[in-house]
C-alpha positions in Angstrom: 193.3 -102.8 -89.2 195.2 -105.9 -87.9 192.9 -108.2 -90.0 193.7 -106.2 -93.1 197.4 -106.5 -92.4 197.2 -110.2 -91.9 195.2 -110.6 -95.2 197.8 -108.6 -97.0 200.6 -110.7 -95.6 198.8 -113.9 -96.6 198.3 -112.6 -100.1 202.0 -111.7 -100.3 203.0 -115.1 -99.1 200.9 -116.8 -101.7 202.2 -114.7 -104.5 205.8 -115.4 -103.5 205.0 -119.1 -104.0 204.0 -118.5 -107.6 207.1 -119.0 -109.8 206.0 -119.3 -113.3 203.0 -120.0 -115.5 201.8 -120.3 -119.0 199.7 -117.5 -120.4 196.2 -117.7 -119.1 197.0 -120.8 -117.0 197.4 -121.2 -113.2 200.6 -122.8 -112.0 200.6 -126.2 -110.5 201.9 -125.4 -107.0 201.3 -129.0 -105.9 204.1 -130.3 -108.0 206.9 -131.5 -105.7 208.8 -133.5 -108.3 212.4 -132.3 -108.7 213.8 -135.1 -110.7 214.9 -133.6 -114.0 214.4 -136.8 -116.1 210.9 -137.4 -114.9 209.5 -133.8 -115.3 206.7 -133.6 -117.8 206.4 -131.1 -120.7 203.6 -129.3 -118.9 206.1 -128.2 -116.3 208.0 -126.1 -118.9 206.9 -122.8 -120.5 207.4 -122.1 -124.2 208.3 -118.4 -124.3 208.6 -118.4 -128.1 212.4 -117.9 -128.1 214.4 -118.3 -131.3 216.5 -121.1 -129.6 213.3 -123.0 -128.8 214.5 -123.2 -125.1 211.7 -124.0 -122.7 211.9 -122.6 -119.2 210.8 -124.7 -116.1 207.7 -123.5 -114.4 209.2 -123.3 -110.9 212.6 -122.9 -109.2 214.3 -126.1 -108.0 214.3 -126.6 -104.3 217.3 -128.0 -102.6 216.2 -130.5 -100.0 219.3 -129.8 -98.0 218.2 -126.1 -97.8 214.5 -126.4 -97.0 214.0 -122.7 -96.2 215.5 -121.1 -99.3 216.2 -123.9 -101.7 219.6 -122.5 -102.8 222.4 -124.5 -104.5 226.1 -124.0 -104.8 227.4 -124.0 -108.4 228.9 -127.5 -108.0 225.7 -128.9 -106.5 223.6 -127.4 -109.4 225.9 -128.6 -112.2 226.2 -132.1 -110.6 222.5 -132.5 -110.1 221.0 -130.8 -113.2 223.8 -131.0 -115.8 222.5 -130.0 -119.3 219.2 -128.8 -117.8 221.0 -125.9 -116.0 220.8 -122.9 -118.4 223.9 -121.7 -120.1 225.1 -118.1 -120.0 223.9 -117.7 -123.6 220.4 -119.0 -122.7 220.1 -116.4 -119.9 221.4 -113.8 -122.3 218.6 -114.7 -124.8 216.0 -114.6 -122.0 217.4 -111.1 -120.9 217.5 -109.7 -124.5 214.5 -111.3 -126.1 211.9 -110.9 -123.4 210.1 -108.0 -121.7 210.8 -107.8 -118.0 208.2 -106.2 -115.6 209.2 -105.7 -112.0 206.6 -105.7 -109.2 206.7 -104.4 -105.7 206.8 -108.0 -104.3 210.3 -108.5 -105.7 209.3 -110.6 -108.7 210.0 -110.1 -112.4 207.3 -111.1 -114.8 209.3 -112.1 -117.9 207.2 -112.1 -121.1 208.4 -114.0 -124.1 207.8 -113.0 -127.7 204.7 -115.2 -127.9 203.1 -113.6 -124.8 203.7 -116.5 -122.4 205.6 -115.6 -119.3 207.5 -116.8 -116.3 207.9 -115.2 -112.9 211.4 -115.0 -111.5 211.4 -114.1 -107.8 214.3 -112.1 -106.3 215.0 -114.7 -103.6 218.4 -113.4 -102.7 221.4 -115.7 -102.1 223.6 -117.2 -99.4 227.2 -115.9 -99.3 230.2 -118.1 -98.7 230.0 -117.4 -95.0 226.4 -118.8 -94.9 224.6 -115.5 -94.6 221.4 -115.1 -96.5 220.9 -111.7 -98.0 218.9 -109.6 -100.6 215.6 -111.5 -100.3 213.0 -109.7 -102.4 215.5 -107.2 -103.7 218.0 -109.2 -105.8 217.7 -112.4 -107.8 220.7 -114.7 -108.4 220.3 -117.7 -110.8 223.1 -120.1 -111.6 224.1 -120.8 -115.2 226.1 -123.9 -116.1 228.8 -121.7 -117.6 232.1 -121.6 -115.6 234.2 -118.4 -115.7 237.3 -119.8 -114.0 238.2 -122.6 -111.6 236.7 -120.6 -108.7 234.0 -118.5 -110.4 230.9 -119.1 -112.5 228.3 -117.0 -114.4 224.8 -116.3 -113.1 221.8 -114.1 -113.9 221.6 -111.2 -111.5 218.8 -108.7 -111.3 217.1 -106.1 -109.2 214.3 -103.6 -109.9 216.3 -101.5 -112.3 218.8 -103.8 -114.0 219.2 -107.3 -115.3 222.7 -108.6 -116.1 225.1 -111.6 -116.1 227.7 -111.6 -113.4 230.5 -113.9 -112.3 231.2 -114.7 -108.7 232.6 -117.4 -106.4 231.2 -120.9 -106.8 230.8 -121.2 -103.0 227.8 -118.8 -103.1 224.4 -120.4 -103.1 221.9 -119.2 -105.6 218.5 -120.1 -107.0 218.2 -122.6 -109.9 215.7 -122.5 -112.8 216.0 -125.3 -115.3 215.6 -125.3 -119.1 214.8 -127.9 -121.7 215.4 -127.9 -125.5 
């Protein structure tokens, strides 16, 4: 029984590492390159969206936050600039794709052409430094500000996907785009 539990946990851990893939292709989990200007086209997935936006195959990992990889809004905008999705690009993803939730806390997001990305519900870090909502909620920064102290981000859980605005001091996941 203990061996079965360990195997299940190992399987769960390996699935949580998978972020995104093209239809019928395995992800390249060995890619550690996080420099936007040197990322190859194979690291992006064409979901067949009308805007022709390509979505990066994995979340960005913040070297300053090795365990979770979260960024504040200012860090994300400063580092990734135009490659950080806008509110409108997230809205297109939300409205043009089919979203399938699994029990591991990951949405499989199918584009109109059948390709898909996996968006894990990695939680966030609040302004007090507390990490919360891992595997229950996903928070992904957009580049779109809402006010001098707030910005828009994609927020989801098992029953809902929506855009929300909150304090820029929160630390959220980052998924890049390319046009």
